[in-house]
LUMNUMAR-604023 format. One record per residue (C-alpha): x negated, y negated, z. Coordinates in steps of 0.2 Angstrom, whole numbers, plus 5000, padded with zeros to 4 digits. Example, Ala and Ser with C-alpha at 12.3 -4.5 7.8 and 13.67 -1.06 7.14 Angstrom:
BEGIN
493850225039/493250055036/
This chain:
BEGIN
465948425527/464348335535/464448275554/463948135549/465548105538/466648145551/465748055565/466147905554/467847955550/468347955568/467547805572/468147725557/470047765563/469847735583/469147575577/470547535565/472047575577/471047475590/471047325577/472947365572/473547385592/472547205593/473347115582/474847165585/474847135603/473846945599/475446865600/475646835617/474046745623/473746695643/473246775659/475246825658/474746885639/473547005641/474147075658/475547115647/474447165634/473547295647/475147375653/475747405635/474047485630/473847565644/475747635643/475247685626/473647785633/474747875644/473947825659/475047815672/474847695686/474747565672/476447465678/475647445696/473947385691/473647205686/472147105681/471447045699/471547225705/470547295691/469447155693/469347185711/469047365710/467447335698/466647215710/466947345721/466147475712/464547375706/464447325727/464647495733/463147545719/462047405725/462247465745/461847635739/460347565729/459947475746/460147605757/458947725746/457747565747/457747575765/457547785767/455947735755/455247605764/455547735782/454647855771/453047715765/452947685785/452747845791/451347905777/450447755779/449347855794/448947695803/448247595787/448947395792/449147365774/450247525768/451247475788/451647305783/452147355765/453147475772/454147375783/454347225771/455247345759/456447395776/456447215780/456847175761/458347305759/459247275776/459247085769/460147155752/461347275761/461847135774/461846995759/462947165749/464147185763/464547015765/464847005747/466047155747/466947065762/467146905753/467546985737/468947075746/469646925756/469646825740/470446955728/471647005740/472146825741/472446835722/473346955721/474546895734/474546755727/475046805708/476246915716/478046865714/
């Protein structure tokens, strides 16, 4: 049996089981139905905290990860701009380029931190409003 046939068989089995699970769980609709479906799939998959997670929390976690990665990117840009500034050796054009990178990275970092604070506030308000 070749690797290609084995891979095709495994992919077919996985997609078939997901199609079956989605067709069985498609009876419920709306956000409450999707929450029930996610909980059922999480429980069947053996995830330990599937009962305590809900859709707003999941979306909030995804947003926090994305904003965290953006924060890391902007900090790396500040360091890169600092290196460019130090390696300019007095050349006004290179100095201005390094300062511009630092300035833009700091603005991006401030926007990212503000977005993080706003998204945490909104997600917490949604979780509080939807929790009974």
